[in-house]
DRENPADO-514319 format. One line per 10 residues: for each residue x, y, z of C-alpha. Coordinates in nm, 4 decimals, padded with zeros to 6 digits. Layout:
BEGIN
X Y Z | ...
# end
This chain:
BEGIN
02.7874 07.8013 -01.8129 | 02.9499 07.4968 -01.6487 | 02.6119 07.3581 -01.5350 | 02.4734 07.3916 -01.8872 | 02.7725 07.2097 -02.0306 | 02.7382 06.9233 -01.7810 | 02.3709 06.8809 -01.8731 | 02.4433 06.8901 -02.2412 | 02.7070 06.6145 -02.2328 | 02.4715 06.3350 -02.1124
02.2114 06.4480 -02.3640 | 02.4735 06.4294 -02.6351 | 02.5737 06.0782 -02.5281 | 02.2115 05.9617 -02.5375 | 02.1700 06.1146 -02.8805 | 02.4795 05.9377 -03.0084 | 02.3561 05.6003 -02.8724 | 02.0121 05.6418 -03.0302 | 02.1611 05.7586 -03.3578 | 02.4125 05.4744 -03.3539
02.1447 05.2141 -03.2881 | 01.9222 05.3582 -03.5653 | 02.2164 05.3550 -03.8053 | 02.3032 04.9954 -03.7171 | 01.9434 04.8779 -03.7621 | 01.9082 05.0587 -04.0957 | 02.2349 04.9250 -04.2368 | 02.2067 04.5755 -04.0841 | 01.8449 04.4963 -03.9914 | 01.9288 04.1382 -03.8891
02.1914 04.2466 -03.6377 | 02.0366 04.1882 -03.2961 | 02.3592 04.1564 -03.1037 | 02.5312 04.4923 -03.1443 | 02.3185 04.6762 -02.8902 | 02.0952 04.3976 -02.7557 | 02.3535 04.1360 -02.6651 | 02.1785 04.0582 -02.3339 | 01.8299 04.0120 -02.4831 | 01.6624 03.6701 -02.5248
01.5942 03.6250 -02.8957 | 01.5011 03.2536 -02.8950 | 01.3570 03.0097 -02.6407 | 01.3746 02.6415 -02.7365 | 01.3803 02.7470 -03.1020 | 01.0816 02.9806 -03.0743 | 01.1386 03.3459 -03.1667 | 00.7917 03.4703 -03.0707 | 00.7972 03.7971 -02.8769 | 00.5673 03.6453 -02.6122
00.6581 03.3077 -02.4632 | 00.4260 03.0942 -02.2465 | 00.5003 02.7764 -02.0503 | 00.2356 02.5032 -02.0786 | 00.1911 02.1557 -01.9271 | 00.0561 01.8427 -02.0943 | -00.0620 01.6615 -01.7817 | -00.2473 01.7376 -01.4567 | 00.0498 01.6489 -01.2343 | 00.3077 01.8932 -01.3686
00.2715 02.2598 -01.2717 | 00.4777 02.5707 -01.3421 | 00.4932 02.8852 -01.1305 | 00.6800 03.2096 -01.1976 | 00.7977 03.4680 -00.9469 | 01.0501 03.7485 -00.9989 | 01.1914 03.5923 -01.3146 | 01.2248 03.2433 -01.1631 | 01.0231 02.9653 -01.3320 | 00.9624 02.6651 -01.1048
00.8500 02.3286 -01.2415 | 00.6787 02.1083 -00.9819 | 00.6002 01.7365 -01.0082 | 00.4365 01.5801 -00.7001 | 00.5068 01.2394 -00.5501 | 00.2708 00.9732 -00.6829 | -00.0059 00.8283 -00.4676 | -00.3038 00.5996 -00.5285 | -00.4964 00.8967 -00.6708 | -00.2153 01.1272 -00.7896
00.0127 01.0862 -01.0892 | 00.3698 01.1851 -01.0107 | 00.7225 01.0681 -00.9433 | 00.8013 00.7449 -00.7591 | 00.9604 00.8113 -00.4208 | 01.2591 00.6139 -00.2949 | 01.0578 00.4053 -00.0480 | 00.8109 00.2863 -00.3121 | 01.0934 00.2289 -00.5588 | 01.2592 -00.0072 -00.3109
00.9319 -00.1957 -00.2696 | 00.8825 -00.2397 -00.6442 | 01.2487 -00.3142 -00.7023 | 01.2701 -00.5947 -00.4453 | 00.9220 -00.7416 -00.4927 | 00.9327 -01.0540 -00.7050 | 00.7005 -01.3366 -00.8008 | 00.7172 -01.5789 -00.5142 | 00.7741 -01.9168 -00.6782 | 00.9839 -02.1838 -00.5088
01.0625 -02.5286 -00.6464 | 01.2013 -02.7912 -00.4141 | 01.3612 -03.1209 -00.5089 | 01.1291 -03.3174 -00.2812 | 01.3250 -03.6382 -00.2234 | 01.4004 -03.5978 00.1474 | 01.2282 -03.4410 00.4470 | 01.5430 -03.2343 00.5089 | 01.4745 -03.0298 00.1953 | 01.3642 -02.6713 00.2629
01.2842 -02.3594 00.0613 | 01.3036 -02.0046 00.1940 | 01.1940 -01.6662 00.0641 | 01.3240 -01.3431 00.2119 | 01.0875 -01.0468 00.2340 | 01.2747 -00.7163 00.2035 | 00.9597 -00.5272 00.3014 | 00.6966 -00.6208 00.5577 | 00.4271 -00.8252 00.3844 | 00.0928 -00.9926 00.4428
00.0387 -01.3354 00.2903 | -00.3003 -01.3682 00.1234 | -00.2757 -01.7114 -00.0397 | -00.0394 -02.0090 -00.0584 | -00.0914 -02.2870 -00.3091 | 00.1129 -02.5982 -00.3810 | 00.1238 -02.8936 -00.6164 | 00.3359 -03.2013 -00.6837 | 00.4251 -03.4218 -00.9780 | 00.3065 -03.7319 -00.7937
00.1618 -03.8328 -00.4602 | 00.0723 -03.6114 -00.1679 | 00.3325 -03.4161 00.0284 | 00.2615 -03.2391 00.3560 | 00.4492 -02.9129 00.4040 | 00.4966 -02.6819 00.6991 | 00.5706 -02.3095 00.6915 | 00.7098 -02.0733 00.9514 | 00.8506 -01.7213 00.9785 | 01.2195 -01.7099 01.0688
01.4737 -01.4368 01.1259 | 01.7410 -01.4014 00.8595 | 02.0189 -01.4229 01.1186 | 01.9044 -01.7701 01.2321 | 01.7668 -01.9283 00.9131 | 01.7993 -02.2862 01.0447 | 01.6002 -02.2254 01.3633 | 01.2253 -02.2898 01.3583 | 01.0060 -01.9831 01.3928 | 00.6376 -01.8918 01.4135
00.4015 -02.1284 01.2280 | 00.2199 -01.9769 00.9307 | -00.0430 -02.2424 00.8519 | -00.3492 -02.3042 01.0605 | -00.2897 -02.6523 01.2050 | 00.0790 -02.6232 01.1193 | 00.0734 -02.7802 00.7718 | -00.0751 -02.7921 00.4210 | -00.1234 -03.1027 00.2069 | -00.0025 -03.0674 -00.1527
-00.1090 -03.2996 -00.4357 | -00.1024 -03.3179 -00.8150 | -00.4271 -03.1161 -00.8427 | -00.2967 -02.8165 -00.6417 | -00.4249 -02.7248 -00.3002 | -00.4373 -02.3766 -00.1523 | -00.5283 -02.1870 00.1615 | -00.6050 -01.8240 00.2363 | -00.6405 -01.8507 00.6148 | -00.3293 -01.8447 00.8298
-00.2200 -01.8559 01.1910 | 00.0483 -01.5986 01.1072 | 00.0048 -01.4074 00.7810 | 00.2190 -01.1018 00.8577 | 00.5875 -01.1390 00.7714 | 00.8272 -00.8783 00.9078 | 01.0747 -00.6894 00.6898 | 01.3925 -00.8918 00.6224 | 01.2327 -01.2051 00.7704 | 01.2351 -01.5456 00.6007
00.9308 -01.7486 00.5020 | 01.0513 -02.1065 00.5434 | 00.8906 -02.4173 00.3925 | 00.9840 -02.7684 00.5021 | 00.8608 -03.1161 00.4155 | 00.6770 -03.3018 00.6898 | 00.5886 -03.6153 00.4903 | 00.6653 -03.7261 00.1357 | 00.6248 -04.0115 -00.1102 | 00.8960 -04.1845 -00.3111
00.6913 -04.1318 -00.6277 | 00.7128 -03.7546 -00.5894 | 01.0263 -03.5636 -00.6880 | 00.8982 -03.2098 -00.7436 | 00.7034 -02.9745 -00.5189 | 00.5836 -02.6358 -00.6415 | 00.4866 -02.3606 -00.3944 | 00.3228 -02.0331 -00.4989 | 00.2877 -01.7432 -00.2568 | 00.0551 -01.4481 -00.3064
00.1102 -01.1477 -00.0812 | 00.0805 -00.7728 -00.0495 | 00.3509 -00.5341 00.0712 | 00.2617 -00.3450 00.3882
# end
């Protein structure tokens, strides 16, 4: 008799729960919280019974395992769309257009550009607002900016005039990270007051 009573009590409880849920749904069909408080009833505003994650680009992917949804976005490369990593961000963030203007009235005038990343010079062009000026260029360390370094130009110099001259061949084209590219005036003319130097380079 005791065993029968113990079996009947759980059955009675189940019956009460089912009956209670049916009663609640009949009397309040919109009530989805009374007995289903832990259920997901909306995802990003969608109430569809079946939800699917989708991507709009080839780079983003979504994987699901044991209730965990993982969104993956790869690091960008030359052939892969993705996020920009910290190293490349630093390169883009510190890379600027290399344009230096010197008040060319004395041979003591210099202009220097600091490279925050290692770089390879591909072209240097220059022009003046008057007569010819001969310039030299060398790579210097940032800790000794006033000390001459390794010559950049073949022959040690480049002649600049009002028509713009350029060169793409160098004795030293590779500039180390945090090094200075220094330009100095070897010869000048009193009729010239402005020298423009343009540097084209790639980051290594």
